[in-house]
C-alpha positions as semicolon CSV with decimal commas, in nm:
position;residue;x (nm);y (nm);z (nm)
1;M;-1,132;-3,156;1,824
2;T;-1,096;-2,863;1,643
3;P;-1,472;-2,689;1,586
4;N;-1,579;-2,703;1,241
5;I;-1,610;-2,338;1,047
6;I;-1,981;-2,276;0,952
7;D;-1,935;-1,937;0,840
8;V;-1,690;-1,720;0,666
9;K;-1,748;-1,293;0,632
10;A;-1,493;-1,069;0,470
11;Q;-1,405;-0,785;0,644
12;E;-1,190;-0,470;0,566
13;D;-0,823;-0,463;0,533
14;Y;-0,790;-0,870;0,404
15;Q;-0,948;-0,984;0,713
16;I;-1,207;-1,255;0,761
17;L;-1,453;-1,344;1,067
18;L;-1,431;-1,722;1,094
19;S;-1,755;-1,807;1,305
20;F;-1,720;-2,158;1,478
21;E;-2,014;-2,455;1,546
22;N;-1,925;-2,379;1,912
23;G;-2,024;-2,023;1,900
24;E;-1,635;-1,893;1,898
25;M;-1,580;-1,613;1,618
26;K;-1,207;-1,497;1,531
27;I;-1,028;-1,305;1,285
28;F;-0,788;-1,387;1,103
29;H;-0,553;-1,174;0,878
30;M;-0,549;-1,288;0,533
31;K;-0,284;-0,970;0,438
32;P;-0,009;-1,217;0,456
33;Y;-0,088;-1,480;0,265
34;I;-0,254;-1,232;-0,036
35;D;0,057;-1,285;-0,290
36;K;0,074;-1,698;-0,257
37;V;-0,024;-1,815;-0,559
38;F;-0,440;-1,933;-0,427
39;L;-0,535;-1,567;-0,322
40;N;-0,322;-1,395;-0,626
41;N;-0,686;-1,389;-0,812
42;C;-0,830;-1,003;-0,861
43;K;-1,190;-1,112;-0,808
44;I;-1,054;-1,262;-0,423
45;R;-0,812;-0,928;-0,334
46;H;-1,100;-0,724;-0,389
47;I;-1,355;-0,939;-0,160
48;L;-1,066;-0,910;0,115
49;Q;-1,037;-0,511;0,088
């Protein structure tokens, strides 16, 4: 079973830090997705830069 995400923090260079309920932490690189419709928003781009 996949653990639930309990926290998300914006990092530099379009990355987010995901914290899971099992204590695991992962960095997810958002740069490949930044031009997709759901991320094509100036406010979201500003947060992730």
